[in-house]
Rosetta silent file (secondary structure, phi, psi, omega in degrees, C-alpha in Angstrom):
SEQUENCE: MVQLDLRTTLLVAAALLVLDEGDARACTTLDNFPHSIDEAEAAVDDTPPGEIPAVDASEVNESTQVGCDQCGGGMHMTLDITPPVDDRTPSDEIGYEIEVVDGEFPFFVPDEAVDGTAIILRSEFDYRVFSATLEVRPVDRAGNVGPGTRVEVRNTLRGCNMSLGSGGGEAWLAILALHWLARRRRLMASAA
SCORE:     score description
SCORE:     0.000 S_00000001
   1 L     0.000  141.828 -175.856   17.510   31.496  -40.895 S_00000001
   2 L   -80.602  132.343  179.209   19.185   28.119  -41.645 S_00000001
   3 L  -106.863  122.832  178.265   17.395   26.228  -44.420 S_00000001
   4 L  -111.298  139.309  176.774   17.428   22.477  -44.355 S_00000001
   5 L   -80.119  169.345 -174.585   16.352   20.213  -47.086 S_00000001
   6 H   -57.773  -48.292 -178.351   13.908   17.343  -46.287 S_00000001
   7 H   -56.108  -49.027 -179.629   16.621   14.718  -46.245 S_00000001
   8 H   -61.245  -42.739 -178.123   18.823   16.614  -43.766 S_00000001
   9 H   -65.635  -36.599  176.918   15.785   17.297  -41.568 S_00000001
  10 H   -67.021  -41.248  175.939   14.845   13.593  -41.479 S_00000001
  11 H   -55.395  -45.423 -179.353   18.472   12.671  -40.728 S_00000001
  12 H   -66.853  -43.833  177.918   18.632   15.113  -37.770 S_00000001
  13 H   -61.021  -39.571 -179.416   15.266   13.841  -36.516 S_00000001
  14 H   -72.695  -35.773  174.302   16.395   10.212  -36.648 S_00000001
  15 H   -59.457  -41.898  178.128   19.691   11.172  -34.897 S_00000001
  16 H   -65.294  -40.579  178.261   17.760   12.811  -32.105 S_00000001
  17 H   -63.130  -40.442 -179.458   15.642    9.698  -31.608 S_00000001
  18 H   -66.573  -45.736  178.285   18.708    7.470  -31.490 S_00000001
  19 H   -60.721  -41.126  179.754   20.521    9.762  -29.024 S_00000001
  20 H   -66.069  -31.186  175.747   17.429    9.928  -26.834 S_00000001
  21 H   -58.766  -37.888  179.167   17.288    6.080  -26.713 S_00000001
  22 H   -60.402  -40.862  178.598   20.710    6.220  -25.031 S_00000001
  23 H   -62.859  -42.684 -177.992   19.245    8.485  -22.300 S_00000001
  24 H   -64.078  -36.561  179.780   16.448    6.016  -21.722 S_00000001
  25 H   -70.893  -23.217 -179.086   18.818    3.115  -21.226 S_00000001
  26 L   -79.007   -5.360 -179.045   20.685    5.189  -18.624 S_00000001
  27 L   -66.547  151.158  175.596   17.609    5.334  -16.444 S_00000001
  28 L  -121.631  151.373  178.426   17.695    3.367  -13.186 S_00000001
  29 L  -131.620  154.215  176.038   14.800    1.775  -11.378 S_00000001
  30 L   -80.098  143.811 -179.219   14.233    0.310   -7.985 S_00000001
  31 L  -116.843  155.197  173.431   14.057   -3.426   -7.719 S_00000001
  32 L   -77.790  141.325  176.567   12.394   -5.672   -5.170 S_00000001
  33 L   -87.701  136.221  177.108   14.799   -7.393   -2.871 S_00000001
  34 E   -61.966  147.403  176.276   14.628  -11.179   -2.488 S_00000001
  35 L   -79.988  129.797  179.118   13.351  -12.412    0.870 S_00000001
  36 L   -96.434  141.533  179.537   16.029  -14.163    2.990 S_00000001
  37 L  -102.775  132.215 -177.334   15.421  -17.234    5.058 S_00000001
  38 L   -96.833  113.428 -172.346   17.302  -17.350    8.414 S_00000001
  39 H   -64.384  -37.594 -179.436   18.355  -21.092    8.860 S_00000001
  40 H   -64.526  -38.075 -179.789   18.604  -20.651   12.657 S_00000001
  41 H   -66.218  -41.958 -177.071   15.045  -19.298   12.706 S_00000001
  42 H   -65.737  -26.603 -179.778   13.844  -22.124   10.422 S_00000001
  43 H   -72.143  -25.386 -175.504   15.175  -24.732   13.010 S_00000001
  44 H  -117.651   -9.352 -176.932   12.909  -23.348   15.757 S_00000001
  45 L  -119.070  120.768  176.556    9.891  -21.763   14.111 S_00000001
  46 L  -125.272   17.234  179.121    7.229  -23.799   12.359 S_00000001
  47 L   -99.922  124.159  179.924    4.278  -21.374   12.730 S_00000001
  48 L   -77.521  161.746  176.687    3.367  -19.506    9.587 S_00000001
  49 L   -65.290  158.409  176.962    2.448  -15.828    9.600 S_00000001
  50 L   -73.038 -173.497  178.882   -1.188  -14.801    9.901 S_00000001
  51 L   -69.625  143.756  176.866   -3.452  -13.547    7.144 S_00000001
  52 L   -73.252  126.492 -178.578   -2.587  -10.343    5.310 S_00000001
  53 L   -68.962  -34.607 -176.370   -5.167   -7.732    6.393 S_00000001
  54 E  -157.159  141.662  170.421   -5.126   -5.752    3.112 S_00000001
  55 E  -129.326  115.968  178.490   -3.449   -5.659   -0.307 S_00000001
  56 E  -103.215  126.738  178.842   -4.030   -2.544   -2.409 S_00000001
  57 E  -107.740  129.360  174.700   -3.101   -2.705   -6.118 S_00000001
  58 L   -71.082  145.005  178.318   -2.555    0.558   -7.895 S_00000001
  59 L  -111.088  165.317 -176.643   -4.572    0.945  -11.140 S_00000001
  60 L   -54.939  -44.612 -174.238   -3.671    2.763  -14.331 S_00000001
  61 L   -80.725   12.103  174.322   -5.861    5.771  -13.576 S_00000001
  62 L  -102.628   88.591 -168.506   -4.125    6.312  -10.249 S_00000001
  63 L   -64.976  -16.521 -177.355   -1.331    8.515  -11.634 S_00000001
  64 L   -81.219  -18.557  179.878    0.587    8.571   -8.306 S_00000001
  65 L  -122.075  -11.994  176.675    1.363    4.876   -8.334 S_00000001
  66 L  -141.853  150.506  176.997    1.313    3.701  -11.989 S_00000001
  67 E  -179.282 -169.544  177.348    2.136    5.212  -15.181 S_00000001
  68 E   -64.715  121.292  176.390    4.297    5.324  -18.291 S_00000001
  69 L   -67.521  116.306 -175.940    7.714    3.954  -17.377 S_00000001
  70 L   -80.399    3.976  176.012   10.067    6.788  -18.380 S_00000001
  71 L  -102.804   47.048  172.499   12.891    4.265  -18.620 S_00000001
  72 L   107.198   19.791  173.961   12.215    2.890  -22.069 S_00000001
  73 L    99.752  169.896  178.340    8.597    2.239  -22.307 S_00000001
  74 L    92.658 -162.751 -175.393    6.147   -0.156  -20.646 S_00000001
  75 E  -142.826  166.189  179.036    4.155    0.235  -17.409 S_00000001
  76 E  -148.482  158.796  174.816    4.575   -0.339  -13.709 S_00000001
  77 E  -151.106  165.451 -177.733    2.337   -0.780  -10.740 S_00000001
  78 E  -127.202  134.231  169.975    2.610   -1.180   -6.965 S_00000001
  79 E   -95.031  112.039  178.291    1.173   -3.660   -4.523 S_00000001
  80 E   -95.684  120.589 -174.731    0.776   -1.976   -1.112 S_00000001
  81 E  -111.630  129.725  169.041    0.605   -4.651    1.580 S_00000001
  82 E   -89.583  122.356 -169.370   -0.539   -4.256    5.165 S_00000001
  83 L   -69.095  148.234  178.233    1.730   -6.765    7.010 S_00000001
  84 L   -86.196  175.712  177.300    0.258   -9.677    8.936 S_00000001
  85 L   -96.104  143.467  174.819    1.222  -10.630   12.465 S_00000001
  86 L  -128.084  151.218  177.211    3.853  -13.390   13.087 S_00000001
  87 L   -71.890  -27.845 -174.987    4.832  -15.024   16.373 S_00000001
  88 L  -126.968  -21.452 -177.195    8.567  -14.479   15.774 S_00000001
  89 L  -101.016  123.462  177.611    9.250  -12.306   12.702 S_00000001
  90 L   -58.273  149.536 -174.793    8.794   -8.530   12.948 S_00000001
  91 H   -58.194  -31.794  179.519    6.310   -7.180   10.474 S_00000001
  92 H   -78.381   -4.695  176.848    8.996   -5.233    8.526 S_00000001
  93 H  -109.746    7.695  177.597   10.895   -8.555    7.932 S_00000001
  94 L   -82.517  137.277  173.692    8.112  -10.526    6.410 S_00000001
  95 E   -98.594  170.918 -178.059    8.402  -11.396    2.734 S_00000001
  96 E  -139.740  133.207  172.963    5.694  -12.010    0.165 S_00000001
  97 E   -94.420  144.425  179.245    5.069  -14.522   -2.569 S_00000001
  98 E  -126.169  136.510  178.790    2.911  -13.378   -5.493 S_00000001
  99 E  -140.776  138.762  173.833    1.052  -15.677   -7.831 S_00000001
 100 E   -84.367  117.252 -175.309   -1.309  -14.960  -10.739 S_00000001
 101 E  -106.821  -13.695  175.533   -4.242  -17.234  -10.123 S_00000001
 102 E  -162.180  147.794  173.051   -6.623  -16.058  -12.870 S_00000001
 103 E    87.532 -169.257 -174.480   -6.774  -13.820  -15.952 S_00000001
 104 E  -107.020  129.450  179.888   -4.130  -12.051  -18.039 S_00000001
 105 L  -136.832  103.505 -173.470   -1.474  -10.149  -16.083 S_00000001
 106 L   -84.199   19.920  179.360    1.222   -8.556  -18.327 S_00000001
 107 L  -100.458  154.338  174.318    3.585   -7.758  -15.534 S_00000001
 108 L   -71.734  128.038  178.574    6.749   -9.597  -14.449 S_00000001
 109 L  -112.512  125.828  178.936    5.880  -11.547  -11.198 S_00000001
 110 L   -61.694  142.352 -177.821    8.962  -12.565   -9.101 S_00000001
 111 L   -71.664  -31.059 -178.237    9.638  -16.313   -8.878 S_00000001
 112 L  -115.989  170.491  178.056   10.601  -16.098   -5.236 S_00000001
 113 L   -65.152  145.511  178.630    9.369  -14.263   -2.165 S_00000001
 114 E  -125.939  158.139 -178.092   10.428  -10.571   -2.002 S_00000001
 115 E   -87.506  159.298  170.036   10.826   -8.162    0.883 S_00000001
 116 L    99.469  154.805 -178.522    8.860   -4.973    1.526 S_00000001
 117 L  -101.821    8.480  172.946    5.312   -3.850    1.812 S_00000001
 118 E  -128.666  101.797 -176.086    5.384   -1.812   -1.425 S_00000001
 119 E  -101.640  117.626 -175.915    6.147   -4.291   -4.196 S_00000001
 120 E   -93.480  122.833  174.825    6.862   -2.785   -7.614 S_00000001
 121 E  -108.813  136.248 -176.548    5.802   -4.842  -10.684 S_00000001
 122 E  -121.766  161.746  176.943    6.948   -3.884  -14.145 S_00000001
 123 E  -142.472  141.768  175.204    5.935   -4.753  -17.711 S_00000001
 124 L   -78.615  -12.333 -176.742    7.672   -4.217  -21.054 S_00000001
 125 L   -83.816  154.189  172.341    4.338   -3.639  -22.664 S_00000001
 126 L   -72.684  169.690  177.818    2.629   -0.375  -23.239 S_00000001
 127 L   -51.850  138.917  173.491   -0.739   -0.018  -21.420 S_00000001
 128 L  -148.300  158.440  177.532   -3.256   -2.566  -22.399 S_00000001
 129 L   -72.335  131.485  177.282   -6.551   -3.635  -21.103 S_00000001
 130 E  -154.707  162.564  174.296   -6.220   -6.560  -18.671 S_00000001
 131 E  -145.904  136.859 -179.309   -7.893   -8.138  -15.693 S_00000001
 132 E  -154.726  158.223  171.360   -6.280  -10.621  -13.274 S_00000001
 133 E  -112.370  123.772 -179.627   -6.536  -12.123   -9.770 S_00000001
 134 E  -106.703  148.481  170.271   -3.337  -12.191   -7.770 S_00000001
 135 E  -118.293  130.143 -179.587   -2.724  -14.160   -4.556 S_00000001
 136 E  -112.867  124.881 -179.839   -0.184  -12.652   -2.051 S_00000001
 137 E  -121.442  130.049  178.985    1.149  -14.979    0.640 S_00000001
 138 E   -80.430  147.612  178.446    3.331  -13.821    3.610 S_00000001
 139 E  -128.152  125.582 -178.113    6.604  -15.625    4.350 S_00000001
 140 L   -85.197  178.706  178.565    8.329  -15.316    7.702 S_00000001
 141 L   -62.304  -20.414  176.993   12.107  -15.426    8.344 S_00000001
 142 L   -90.199   -4.170  175.821   11.944  -19.186    8.858 S_00000001
 143 L    92.565    8.448  174.155   10.391  -19.704    5.460 S_00000001
 144 L   -72.889  133.356 -179.184    6.841  -20.564    6.746 S_00000001
 145 E  -105.022  125.979  176.932    4.210  -19.478    4.255 S_00000001
 146 L   -84.642 -177.503 -176.207    0.869  -18.052    5.569 S_00000001
 147 L   -68.855  154.675  179.334   -2.500  -18.044    4.009 S_00000001
 148 L   -83.222  148.854  171.379   -2.982  -16.181    0.759 S_00000001
 149 E  -119.516  133.405 -174.990   -4.979  -12.987    0.176 S_00000001
 150 E   -98.567  143.135 -178.722   -6.463  -12.405   -3.209 S_00000001
 151 E  -136.606  137.675  177.375   -6.594   -9.056   -4.939 S_00000001
 152 E   -89.060  132.004  178.838   -8.317   -8.117   -8.277 S_00000001
 153 E  -125.446  136.451  176.423   -6.064   -6.035  -10.591 S_00000001
 154 E  -152.422  160.895  173.454   -7.325   -4.450  -13.816 S_00000001
 155 E  -136.626  119.868  179.075   -6.577   -1.779  -16.300 S_00000001
 156 L  -105.054    4.011  175.790   -9.412   -0.421  -18.380 S_00000001
 157 L  -102.321  147.069  179.912   -7.416    2.193  -20.341 S_00000001
 158 L  -114.393  139.620  176.111   -5.632    1.548  -23.533 S_00000001
 159 L    93.267  161.040  179.777   -2.570    3.447  -24.672 S_00000001
 160 L  -140.130  139.766 -176.918    0.078    5.527  -22.967 S_00000001
 161 L   -77.842   73.210  178.598    0.881    9.180  -23.350 S_00000001
 162 L  -125.796  149.625  176.814    4.333    8.384  -24.638 S_00000001
 163 L   -77.900  175.566  175.416    6.191    9.748  -27.683 S_00000001
 164 L   -64.675  146.965 -172.286    7.696    7.634  -30.417 S_00000001
 165 L    72.915 -140.659  172.499   10.653    5.695  -29.117 S_00000001
 166 L  -116.243   17.259  179.639   11.160    6.499  -25.459 S_00000001
 167 L   156.732 -179.812  175.513   11.351   10.235  -25.899 S_00000001
 168 L    87.480   -5.923 -173.679   12.480   12.980  -28.150 S_00000001
 169 H   -56.979  -40.669 -178.080    9.080   13.222  -29.856 S_00000001
 170 H   -66.923  -35.200 -178.233    8.784   17.001  -29.287 S_00000001
 171 H   -60.727  -53.231 -174.399   12.266   17.601  -30.704 S_00000001
 172 H   -72.618  -25.724  176.484   11.772   15.887  -34.071 S_00000001
 173 H   -71.124  -33.516  177.331    8.248   17.423  -34.411 S_00000001
 174 H   -69.568  -36.959  178.205    9.762   20.870  -33.865 S_00000001
 175 H   -68.288  -39.446  176.946   12.341   20.246  -36.530 S_00000001
 176 H   -66.419  -39.692  179.464    9.706   19.097  -38.999 S_00000001
 177 H   -62.307  -41.339 -179.592    7.539   22.160  -38.140 S_00000001
 178 H   -66.464  -36.073  177.391   10.538   24.464  -38.807 S_00000001
 179 H   -61.883  -45.932 -179.436   11.177   22.659  -42.063 S_00000001
 180 H   -61.522  -43.758  178.111    7.573   23.110  -43.073 S_00000001
 181 H   -61.646  -45.250 -179.200    7.624   26.809  -42.161 S_00000001
 182 H   -64.232  -37.328 -178.307   10.801   27.422  -44.159 S_00000001
 183 H   -66.326  -47.467 -175.677    9.350   25.550  -47.184 S_00000001
 184 H   -63.061  -38.946  178.413    6.090   27.538  -46.927 S_00000001
 185 H   -63.308  -43.974  175.951    8.088   30.801  -46.779 S_00000001
 186 H   -61.919  -42.595  179.716   10.039   29.841  -49.908 S_00000001
 187 H   -65.362  -39.673  178.002    6.923   28.960  -51.773 S_00000001
 188 H   -66.876  -36.211  177.329    5.190   32.163  -50.817 S_00000001
 189 H   -66.757  -36.624  177.020    8.296   34.171  -51.887 S_00000001
 190 H   -73.756  -26.042  179.269    8.368   32.417  -55.278 S_00000001
 191 H   -79.637  -20.273 -178.552    4.674   33.001  -55.845 S_00000001
 192 L   -80.050    0.000    0.000    4.987   36.714  -55.268 S_00000001
């Protein structure tokens, strides 16, 4: 068995953490696409879209829609939107503005309207307790903004099941455990 001194063990563990950070930066994520305004449509359409029937916000304890971001820490969540009706814009071409109207919301909120009925919001922070009210407004192809729909968003759990750094926790713990076992073996052999 290879015997490593404590200094070598710590250097190998540090190297694994640094190397694993590179893997995390190589991660890719999906982004929301900005909503486009059609100038020809804007010239003839002045009717805003109707009210959004429903906005569902994923919460931390819903593991299928929110969780630890495996691309370098933080958290993410999804707003699932049931599209409204508009007189000229098909429901799959309606964009959405998002605004925080009350509370603390540690996620990045787009400055402009975005496309899609599943809007992904990200945060650089680890899980934290928060509560906020968001207002989601539909935007048609002409740029007309419809009435807002409010949704309560909260997280009651603190902490995230993440290792130190953005990964590699099991590897350096295994190295330290092997070092401890080797040291224990040497101590037992010298005591005999």
